[in-house]
Each structure stands twice: as C-alpha cells, then as structure tokens.
C-alpha positions in Angstrom: -46.9 8.4 -3.9 -47.2 7.0 -0.5 -47.5 3.5 -1.2 -43.9 3.3 -3.0 -42.9 5.0 0.1 -44.2 1.9 2.3 -43.1 -0.3 -0.1 -40.2 0.9 0.0 -40.0 1.2 3.9 -41.3 -2.3 4.2 -37.9 -3.8 2.9 -35.5 -2.1 4.8 -33.9 -4.3 8.0 -31.9 -1.7 9.8 -34.2 0.4 12.7 -33.1 3.2 15.4 -35.5 5.2 17.8 -36.7 8.4 16.5 -36.1 10.2 19.8 -32.1 9.9 19.2 -32.8 12.1 15.7 -35.2 14.5 16.4 -37.0 17.0 19.3 -40.2 18.6 18.9 -41.0 21.8 19.9 -44.2 22.5 21.4 -46.1 26.2 20.6 -47.0 29.2 22.1 -50.3 30.2 23.2 -51.6 33.5 21.8 -53.9 35.4 23.5 -57.1 35.6 20.7 -58.0 39.5 21.9 -54.4 40.3 20.3 -55.7 38.9 16.9 -55.9 41.6 13.8 -56.9 41.6 10.5 -53.9 44.0 9.9 -51.2 41.5 11.2 -48.7 40.6 9.2 -48.2 37.0 11.6 -50.1 34.2 10.4 -50.6 32.3 13.7 -50.8 28.7 12.8 -53.2 26.4 14.6 -54.4 23.0 14.5 -57.0 23.8 11.5 -54.3 24.5 9.6 -52.0 21.7 9.5 -53.6 19.9 6.7 -52.1 16.1 4.9 -49.5 17.3 3.6 -49.2 20.9 4.1 -50.1 23.9 5.9 -52.9 26.2 4.9 -52.9 30.1 5.7 -55.5 30.6 4.1 -58.3 30.7 7.4 -55.3 31.7 9.9 -55.6 34.5 12.7 -53.1 37.5 12.6 -51.2 39.0 14.8 -49.3 42.4 14.9 -46.2 42.0 17.1 -44.6 38.8 18.3 -44.5 38.0 21.9 -41.5 38.8 23.5 -41.8 35.6 25.5 -42.2 33.5 22.4 -39.3 31.1 21.7 -37.3 30.7 18.7 -38.5 28.1 16.9 -42.2 29.5 17.0 -41.4 31.5 14.3 -41.7 29.1 11.5 -39.7 29.1 9.1 -39.9 27.9 5.1 -40.1 23.9 4.9 -40.4 23.8 8.9 -42.5 20.0 9.5 -45.2 20.9 11.6 -47.7 18.3 13.6 -51.0 18.3 15.2 -50.8 17.3 18.6 -54.9 17.6 19.3 -58.1 16.5 17.7 -57.0 14.8 14.4 -53.8 13.8 16.1 -51.1 13.3 13.8 -51.2 15.5 10.7 -48.1 16.4 9.3 -47.4 19.7 6.7 -45.0 21.6 5.7 -44.4 25.8 5.9 -45.1 27.0 2.8 -45.4 30.9 3.4 -43.3 33.4 5.6 -44.3 35.1 8.9 -46.2 32.0 10.3 -45.9 31.4 13.6 -46.3 28.0 15.8 -49.6 28.0 18.1 -50.0 25.7 21.0 -51.4 22.4 20.3 -49.2 22.2 17.2 -45.6 21.0 17.2 -42.6 21.9 14.9 -40.0 19.0 14.1 -36.5 19.9 15.4 -33.6 17.6 13.6 -30.9 16.5 15.5 -28.9 17.3 11.9 -30.6 19.6 9.9 -29.6 17.9 6.7 -32.2 14.9 7.7 -35.1 17.4 8.7 -36.9 17.5 5.2 -36.9 13.4 5.1 -38.8 13.5 8.2 -41.8 14.6 6.3 -42.1 11.3 4.6 -41.5 9.5 8.2 -44.4 10.9 9.6 -46.6 11.1 6.4 -46.5 7.4 6.5 -50.0 5.7 7.2 -48.4 3.3 10.0 -46.7 6.0 11.6 -49.6 8.4 12.1 -51.7 5.3 13.2 -49.2 5.3 15.9 -49.5 8.9 16.8 -53.5 8.4 17.4 -52.5 5.2 19.3 -50.3 6.9 22.0 -52.9 9.8 22.4 -54.4 10.6 25.4 -57.6 12.3 26.5 -61.2 10.9 26.9 -63.0 13.8 25.0 -60.3 14.4 22.4 -57.5 12.7 21.3 -54.4 15.0 22.6 -50.4 14.8 22.2 -49.4 17.5 23.9 -47.1 15.2 26.4 -45.5 14.4 23.1 -42.0 16.5 24.1 -42.0 14.2 27.3 -43.1 11.0 25.5 -40.1 8.0 25.3 -40.0 7.1 21.8 -39.5 3.7 20.9 -40.8 4.0 17.5 -38.3 2.1 15.3 -37.4 3.9 12.0 -34.9 3.3 9.2 -32.9 5.8 8.7 -32.8 6.5 4.8 -30.8 9.5 3.4 -33.3 12.4 1.5 -31.2 12.0 -1.2 -32.3 8.3 -1.9 -35.9 9.8 -2.8 -34.2 12.7 -5.2 -34.4 12.5 -9.0 -31.8 11.1 -10.8 
C-alpha cells in the first residue's frame, strides 16, 4: 500500500543521493517501418508504461533485434522502466519476456543488483513522481530525456528490500 510506504519513509532520518545508487539506460529509437505483426519482440514505448506495470497488450512488434542496440535495451523480467515524456515519472515492472526498450523510456540500472527491486518503491512514491514532474522540461510536452545527464540530488533513505518482505 502506497500510504504505508509513505508513512514509513517519513519516519526515516538517514538520506543519500540517488545518483550514487542508480543510473538510467535510455532506450533505442526503432524505425516504425520495421514493425511487424509476426515479430516476437515487443517494443515498449511510453504508452506501455502504466502505474506499476508494463502493459504489452498493444505493443508494437519487430522480427529482428537491431545490431546497434545496447544490452540494457533487451529488457529482462523484473526490470524497472520509467516514462520520460508526456506523463513523465510513470514506473513499471517488466513482467513479460522478449521486450525491448524504446526511446523516451528508461530502464533503471542499479549499482547493486540486490537493491534494484526496492527502487520500484522509491519511484512509485507520490513525492518522487512529483519531483520528476518538477524537473521535466519542454514547452509542448514534459520531457525527462536528459535524465541520464541530470545531477541527482534527491535525498532518499536506503532501506534493504527485505524490510518490506513478509515474515
């Protein structure tokens, strides 16, 4: 429950800068003429990132993965993605195989793999989403495209993921 998480976080007193813990991998720009109904690979765009999940039901498909694609653009189950344009700050967890990361969407790359799952909860906070909306730029449409170069100073409290696990 989001309220329980917000209450817990308000009681914590230690903080560190986010940029010391996580980086962002920007997606690849796919050519729409390569989309195919027969493709096995699902291209995840900003429309697929929902509040909490990644909805592949209306994703575009491609047959072959481009050779220039960066390794983090081949999404893995459990990867956390973030919308960078339009409705910025939506966060979702990849729950289907064979997904590819499109531009205007970023994947979180943690310094420590064992903390990556816990970052979903940080990005799901209302206050954090409002912070991302606040730093977004653009006159016609909000844009976090320069997120990778942004000098993060947002204070967060490092909480081991096991704290949220059932006992």
